[in-house]
C-alpha positions in Angstrom: -3.7 17.5 51.7 -6.4 16.0 53.9 -7.0 12.3 52.6 -10.8 12.8 53.2 -10.7 15.8 50.9 -9.0 13.9 48.2 -11.5 11.1 48.5 -14.4 13.6 48.0 -12.8 15.0 44.9 -12.3 11.5 43.4 -15.9 10.6 44.2 -17.1 13.7 42.5 -15.1 13.1 39.4 -16.4 9.5 39.2 -20.0 10.8 39.6 -19.5 13.5 36.9 -17.8 11.0 34.6 -20.6 8.4 35.0 -23.4 11.0 34.4 -21.6 12.3 31.3 -21.2 8.8 30.0 -24.9 8.0 30.3 -25.8 11.4 28.8 -23.5 10.8 25.9 -24.7 7.2 25.5 -28.4 8.3 25.4 -27.7 11.2 23.0 -25.6 8.9 20.8 -28.4 6.3 20.7 -31.1 8.8 19.9 -28.9 10.5 17.2 -28.1 7.1 15.7 -31.9 6.3 15.2 -32.6 9.7 13.7 -29.5 9.5 11.5 -30.4 6.1 10.3 -33.9 7.2 9.2 -32.5 10.3 7.5 -29.6 8.5 5.9 -31.8 5.7 4.7 -34.1 8.3 3.2 -31.2 9.9 1.3 -30.1 6.5 0.1 -33.5 5.6 -1.2 -33.7 9.0 -2.9 -30.4 8.2 -4.8 -31.9 4.8 -5.8 -35.0 6.5 -7.1 -37.3 4.9 -4.5 -39.1 8.2 -3.9 -42.2 6.8 -2.0 -40.0 4.8 0.4 -37.7 7.8 0.8 -40.6 10.0 1.7 -41.7 7.6 4.4 -38.2 7.5 6.0 -37.8 11.3 5.8 -41.1 11.7 7.5 -40.0 9.4 10.3 -36.7 11.4 10.6 -38.7 14.7 10.8 -41.0 13.3 13.5 -38.1 12.1 15.6 -36.2 15.3 15.2 -38.3 18.4 14.4 -35.1 20.4 14.0 -34.1 18.4 10.9 -34.7 21.2 8.5 -33.3 19.3 5.5 -35.7 16.4 6.1 -38.7 18.8 5.8 -37.2 20.5 2.8 -36.8 17.1 1.0 -40.3 16.0 2.0 -41.6 19.1 0.3 -39.5 18.5 -2.8 -40.8 15.0 -3.1 -44.4 16.2 -2.8 -43.8 18.8 -5.4 -42.3 16.3 -7.8 -45.3 14.0 -7.3 -47.6 16.9 -8.3 -48.7 17.9 -4.8 -47.4 21.4 -5.2 -49.8 23.0 -2.7 -48.7 20.6 0.1 -45.0 21.3 -0.8 -45.7 25.1 -0.6 -47.4 24.6 2.8 -44.5 22.6 4.3 -41.8 24.9 3.0 -43.7 28.0 4.1 -44.1 26.7 7.6 -40.3 26.5 7.8 -39.9 30.2 7.1 -41.4 31.2 10.5 -38.7 29.5 12.5 -36.4 31.9 14.3 -33.4 29.7 14.8 -32.6 29.1 11.1 -29.1 29.6 9.8 -28.5 31.7 6.8 -27.8 28.6 4.7 -31.0 26.9 5.9 -33.0 29.9 5.1 -31.5 30.1 1.6 -32.3 26.4 1.0 -35.9 27.0 2.2 -36.3 29.9 -0.2 -34.9 27.9 -3.1 -37.5 25.2 -2.4 -40.3 27.7 -2.3 -39.1 29.3 -5.5 -39.2 25.9 -7.2 -42.7 25.3 -5.7 -44.1 28.5 -7.0 -42.4 28.0 -10.4 -44.1 24.6 -10.7 -47.4 26.2 -9.8 -46.8 29.0 -12.3 -47.3 31.5 -9.5 -44.4 33.6 -10.7 -45.3 36.7 -8.6 -45.0 34.7 -5.4 -41.8 33.0 -6.6 -40.3 36.4 -7.3 -41.1 37.5 -3.7 -38.9 34.8 -2.4 -36.2 35.4 -5.0 -36.0 38.9 -3.6 -35.7 37.6 0.0 -33.0 35.2 -1.1 -31.1 38.0 -2.8 -31.3 40.1 0.4 -29.3 37.3 2.0 -26.9 36.9 -1.0 -27.3 39.7 -3.5 -25.2 38.1 -6.3 -26.6 34.6 -6.0 -26.3 33.2 -9.5 -29.1 30.6 -9.0 -31.5 33.2 -7.8 -30.7 35.7 -10.5 -31.2 33.0 -13.2 -34.5 31.9 -11.6 -35.6 35.5 -11.6 -34.8 35.8 -15.3 -36.7 32.6 -16.0 -39.7 33.7 -14.1 -39.8 37.1 -15.9 -39.5 35.3 -19.2 -42.2 32.9 -18.3 -44.5 35.8 -17.3 -43.6 37.6 -20.5 -42.3 40.6 -18.6 -39.6 41.4 -21.1 -38.5 44.7 -19.7 -37.8 43.2 -16.2 -36.2 40.2 -18.0 -34.0 42.6 -19.9 -32.9 44.3 -16.7 -32.2 41.0 -14.9 -30.2 39.7 -17.8 -28.2 43.0 -17.8 -27.4 42.4 -14.1 -26.4 38.8 -14.7 -24.0 39.8 -17.4 -22.6 42.7 -15.4 -22.1 40.4 -12.4 -20.2 37.9 -14.6 -18.2 40.7 -16.2 -19.6 39.8 -19.6 -21.2 41.8 -22.4 -23.8 40.4 -24.9 -25.7 43.3 -26.5 -26.9 41.0 -29.3 -28.8 38.9 -26.8 -30.0 41.9 -24.9 -31.4 43.3 -28.1 -33.6 40.2 -28.5 -35.2 40.9 -25.1 -36.2 44.3 -26.5 -37.6 42.6 -29.6 -39.7 40.3 -27.4 -40.9 43.4 -25.5 -41.9 45.0 -28.9 -43.8 41.9 -30.0 -45.7 41.8 -26.7 -46.6 45.5 -27.0 -47.7 45.0 -30.6 -50.0 42.2 -29.6 -51.6 44.7 -27.1 -52.0 47.3 -29.8 -49.3 49.5 -28.5 -47.8 50.0 -31.9 -45.8 53.2 -31.2 -44.2 51.7 -28.0 -43.5 48.5 -30.0 -41.6 50.5 -32.6 -39.6 52.2 -29.8 -38.6 48.8 -28.4 -37.5 47.6 -31.9 -35.5 50.8 -32.2 -33.8 50.2 -28.8 -32.9 46.7 -30.0 -31.2 48.1 -33.1 -29.3 50.6 -31.0 -28.0 47.7 -28.9 -27.3 45.6 -32.0 -27.4 47.2 -35.5 -27.5 43.7 -36.9 -30.5 42.6 -35.0 -32.5 40.7 -37.7 -35.9 40.5 -36.1 -35.9 44.2 -35.1 -35.7 45.1 -38.8 -38.4 42.7 -39.8 -40.9 43.5 -37.1 -40.4 47.2 -37.5 -41.2 46.8 -41.2 -44.3 44.7 -40.3 -45.4 47.5 -38.0 -45.0 50.1 -40.7 -46.9 47.9 -43.1 -49.8 47.7 -40.6 -49.8 51.5 -40.3 -49.9 51.8 -44.1 -46.4 53.4 -44.1 -45.3 51.4 -47.1 -42.3 53.6 -48.1 -41.0 53.4 -44.5 -41.3 49.6 -44.6 -39.6 49.4 -47.9 -36.7 51.6 -46.7 -36.3 49.4 -43.6 -36.3 46.2 -45.6 -33.8 47.6 -48.1 -31.5 48.7 -45.2 -31.8 45.2 -43.7 -30.8 43.6 -47.0 -27.8 46.0 -47.3 -26.6 45.5 -43.7 -27.3 41.7 -43.4 -27.3 40.2 -46.9 -26.8 36.7 -45.6 -30.2 36.9 -44.0 -31.9 38.8 -46.8 -34.1 35.8 -47.7 -36.1 36.4 -44.6 -37.4 39.7 -46.1 -38.3 38.2 -49.5 -41.9 37.4 -48.8 -42.5 40.8 -47.2 -40.9 42.5 -50.2 -42.9 40.6 -52.7 -46.2 41.5 -51.1 -45.1 45.1 -50.3 -44.0 45.8 -53.9 -47.1 44.2 -55.3 -49.3 46.4 -53.1 -47.2 49.4 -54.1 -47.6 48.6 -57.8 -43.8 48.3 -58.1 -43.4 44.6 -58.5 -40.8 44.9 -61.3 -38.3 46.2 -58.8 -38.2 42.8 -57.2 -35.9 41.2 -59.8 -33.3 44.0 -59.3 -33.5 43.5 -55.5 -32.9 39.7 -55.8 -30.0 40.3 -58.2 -28.4 42.7 -55.8 -28.6 40.2 -53.0 -26.9 37.6 -55.2 -24.1 40.1 -55.9 -23.6 40.7 -52.2 -24.0 37.1 -51.1 -23.3 34.7 -54.0 -24.0 31.7 -51.8 -27.6 32.8 -51.2 -29.5 29.8 -52.7 -32.7 31.5 -51.5 -32.2 34.4 -53.9 -31.9 32.0 -56.8 -35.2 30.4 -55.7 -36.9 33.7 -55.4 -35.8 34.7 -58.9 -37.0 31.3 -60.2 -40.4 32.0 -58.7 -40.5 35.3 -60.5 -39.7 33.7 -63.9 -42.2 30.9 -63.1 -44.8 33.6 -62.7 -43.8 34.9 -66.2 -44.1 31.4 -67.7 -40.4 31.3 -68.4 -39.8 27.8 -67.1 -36.4 27.4 -68.8 -34.9 30.3 -66.9 -36.7 29.2 -63.7 -35.2 25.7 -64.1 -31.7 27.1 -64.6 -32.0 29.2 -61.4 -33.4 26.3 -59.4 -30.5 24.1 -60.5 -28.1 26.8 -59.5 -29.8 27.1 -56.1 -29.4 23.3 -55.7 -25.7 23.6 -56.5 -25.4 26.2 -53.7 -27.2 24.0 -51.2 -27.5 20.3 -52.3 -29.6 19.3 -49.3 -32.2 22.0 -49.9 -35.7 20.5 -50.0 -37.2 23.6 -51.7 -34.6 23.7 -54.5 -35.0 20.0 -55.4 -38.8 20.4 -55.3 -38.6 23.3 -57.7 -36.2 21.4 -60.1 -38.7 18.5 -60.2 -41.6 20.9 -60.8 -39.9 22.8 -63.7 -38.6 19.6 -65.4 -42.2 18.4 -65.4 -43.6 21.7 -66.6 -41.1 21.5 -69.6 -42.3 18.0 -70.4 -39.0 16.4 -69.3 -40.7 13.8 -67.1 -37.7 11.4 -67.1 -35.5 14.0 -65.5 -38.2 14.9 -63.1 -38.5 11.3 -62.0 -34.8 11.0 -61.7 -34.6 13.9 -59.3 -37.7 12.7 -57.5 -36.2 9.2 -56.9 -33.0 10.6 -55.6 -35.0 12.5 -53.1 -37.3 9.7 -52.0 -35.8 9.4 -48.5 -36.1 13.1 -47.9 -39.0 14.8 -46.0 -40.6 17.9 -47.5 -41.1 20.1 -44.5 -41.8 23.2 -46.6 -39.9 26.3 -47.4 -40.9 28.2 -44.2 -40.3 25.5 -41.6 -38.1 26.1 -38.7 -37.1 23.7 -35.9 -35.5 24.5 -32.5 -32.2 22.5 -32.4 -32.5 22.2 -28.6 -36.0 20.8 -28.2 -37.4 20.1 -31.6 -40.2 22.8 -31.4 -41.4 23.6 -34.9 -42.5 27.0 -36.2 -43.8 28.2 -39.6 -41.8 31.4 -39.1 -38.3 32.0 -37.8 -38.0 32.6 -34.1 -35.2 34.0 -32.0 -36.6 32.8 -28.7 -38.0 29.3 -28.3 -41.4 29.4 -26.4 -41.0 25.7 -25.5 -37.5 25.3 -24.1 -36.8 29.1 -23.6 -33.5 29.0 -25.4 -32.3 32.0 -27.5 -31.0 31.7 -31.1 -31.8 28.0 -31.2 -33.5 28.2 -34.7 -31.5 27.9 -37.8 -32.6 30.8 -40.0 
């Protein structure tokens, strides 16, 4: 081979190598600066230094406008600081980019969904949930956010359908929970005056779960409002027969209903039947005690209250009744004895229900906590 030809090849290789070296060096240097700002921003985030992290992430985004994650995190920090509108603007601007990967687009949509959730703009959030589901139709995170948004917006039919899909995707079945969505739908309809549709929703709940407690109770309430007293009584009696362990939830309704119907004497028989089916029902003893109290028979009332206290020693209502009846009978010493043993207890009332998840309090039993949005979190 011609030596001059070999020399030319060598020179070309040297030139190419040198140029490549400088290009790599420059790229490496630039990338190092960007990476340092971005990495430092992430480090500060982990340390909880959010203001400093925001500054570093902004620098990273300025130096590299293709750093999608930096923009996403900037928006997240703005939202967390209460600047939701700015977060929405930043994240929305990212959606118009054409060179986004599927993963980047999903991350952007997730941020926008969080933004609109924080702004309580559920309709807009649901739009981006649908876009995310077009990219990943069984995305668990998106489906659960969709459910949360429908619940927050009190769109119980859509929430029901979404929960159905979530359960189906997971290969699970929970008709008892689905029935509660129908109950919430019925309550919403009742508030709007759609009594007939509300009744239909309660009936759908009972088809899903024949032991759905609130469906019986709210159906009976609807019948009472419509002056259909016999229908209400039949529903409440069916409820007691089917779910005797929860029969006490119908006692107040039954008391008022039978009084209005002029059939108050039937109440004692009902309470006794509950005791026969569920001997541990301290509430039935208390209900009977109240009946005898109304008759002025405090000896019988006391005996029933003491039996209720035996069934549930930590019952505030039972102990209060015992103290009251001892006092009525002139046995103040016994009343004081029971009162002193109860001195550290707090009387929160007979109809006081607390969510075990968040502590939310209600004067009536609930099956869906409006505060923390958990199901079946009240002990009833």
